[in-house]
Each structure stands twice: as C-alpha cells, then as structure tokens.
C-alpha positions in Angstrom: 106.9 4.2 148.1 105.1 3.6 151.1 101.5 4.0 149.8 102.4 1.5 147.0 103.4 -1.3 149.6 100.3 -1.2 150.9 98.6 -0.9 147.3 97.3 2.4 148.4 95.0 1.0 151.0 94.5 1.5 154.8 96.6 -0.6 157.0 93.8 -0.6 159.7 90.5 -0.5 157.6 91.7 -1.9 153.8 89.8 1.6 152.5 91.1 2.8 149.3 89.3 5.9 148.8 89.8 8.0 145.8 89.0 11.8 145.6 86.7 12.7 142.4 89.8 13.1 140.3 91.3 10.0 141.6 93.7 10.8 143.6 94.2 8.4 146.6 93.3 9.4 149.7 95.6 7.0 152.0 98.6 8.8 153.4 102.4 7.3 153.9 102.2 8.2 157.8 105.7 8.3 160.3 105.3 5.5 162.6 107.7 6.9 165.0 108.0 10.8 163.9 110.7 12.9 162.6 110.1 15.6 165.1 110.9 12.9 167.7 114.1 11.4 165.9 112.2 9.2 163.6 113.4 9.0 160.0 112.2 8.3 156.7 113.2 4.6 156.2 110.3 2.8 154.9 110.0 0.8 158.0 109.4 3.9 159.5 105.8 4.1 157.6 102.4 3.3 157.0 99.7 3.5 155.3 97.0 5.1 156.7 93.3 6.7 155.7 92.9 10.1 157.0 90.8 8.8 160.4 93.3 6.3 161.0 96.3 8.4 160.4 94.9 11.5 162.5 93.9 9.1 165.4 97.5 6.8 165.3 99.1 10.7 165.5 97.4 11.7 168.5 98.4 8.0 170.4 94.5 6.7 169.8 96.3 3.6 168.7 99.5 1.8 168.3 100.5 -1.6 167.5 102.6 -4.7 169.0 105.7 -6.0 167.4 103.3 -8.3 166.3 101.2 -5.5 164.6 98.2 -6.1 166.8 96.2 -3.0 167.2 96.3 -1.7 170.8 94.1 1.3 171.7 94.5 3.6 174.7 92.0 3.3 177.4 89.8 6.7 177.6 86.0 5.4 177.7 84.9 8.7 178.5 86.3 10.5 175.2 84.1 10.6 171.9 85.3 7.9 169.7 86.8 5.3 172.4 84.0 3.2 171.5 84.7 3.0 167.5 88.7 2.5 167.7 88.2 0.0 170.7 86.5 -1.9 168.4 90.0 -1.9 166.4 92.0 -3.5 169.6 93.6 -6.9 169.1 93.2 -6.9 165.0 95.8 -7.4 163.0 96.8 -4.6 160.5 97.3 -5.8 157.0 100.9 -5.5 156.0 102.7 -5.2 153.0 103.7 -8.3 151.6 107.5 -7.6 151.3 109.1 -8.0 155.0 111.0 -5.1 154.0 108.7 -2.7 153.6 106.7 -3.5 157.1 106.8 -1.9 160.1 110.3 -2.4 162.3 109.7 -2.6 166.1 112.4 -0.4 166.8 109.6 2.1 165.6 106.7 0.8 167.1 108.2 0.2 170.1 108.9 3.9 170.2 105.6 4.9 168.7 104.0 2.7 171.8 106.4 4.7 174.4 105.4 8.2 172.7 101.9 7.6 173.6 101.8 6.0 177.1 101.2 2.0 175.6 104.3 0.5 177.2 103.2 0.8 180.5 100.5 -1.4 180.1 102.5 -4.1 178.1 
C-alpha cells in the first residue's frame, strides 16, 4: 500500500527503477522502526529506493514535520556531501493525506537518530 501511495517512486529522489523482470526497486520503509515500537500504520511508512532506505534507516537523514529533509552533520564521513545536497528539500508526498507521514512517527525517527537536538 505504501509503494502504491507513492506511485512506486522514491519520496526522496523520485526514481522508479525496475529489475529486468519488471519488479520495482522502491521499498516500503518504516519511519519509526518496528524494533523500536513502531507499527504498520500507513502513516509510519514511506517509499524509498534502496540507497535512500539504507540512508534513512542508518540516520544519514531524517524529516521535519513539514516533510523537509534534514541531514546528519558528519562532514568527515563518506557520503556526507552526497546527502548534504538533499538538505532542505521537500519530499514527494502521496496525494492522499491519510497516506502521508504522520508527525509522531517523524518525531520518533528524529529522536532515535539524534536530530531533535539540532532543532
């Protein structure tokens, strides 16, 4: 349902890659991970390509309640400059409001990855 809400496109880069067999590369990612107490609520999901799913889960970036990208301040790490280019951009959102990321899950993701200290 999450992938469909985002039209099988990454919310960050808008890519819609497919395998040679036609399987979409975009994945449904939990905003607040289930292992931390998150759930399968549609508003706790976001469609991400494999790169941005990994980066989101590892804490390279998070999202504001207004759906703007925040990037971890780690200029000495490989990948930082690539992700830093995304900072401040608005993500692609599903048209239906009930499918859009809920602020409570976004807040928990920021807390989990140490972004609330910088807001």
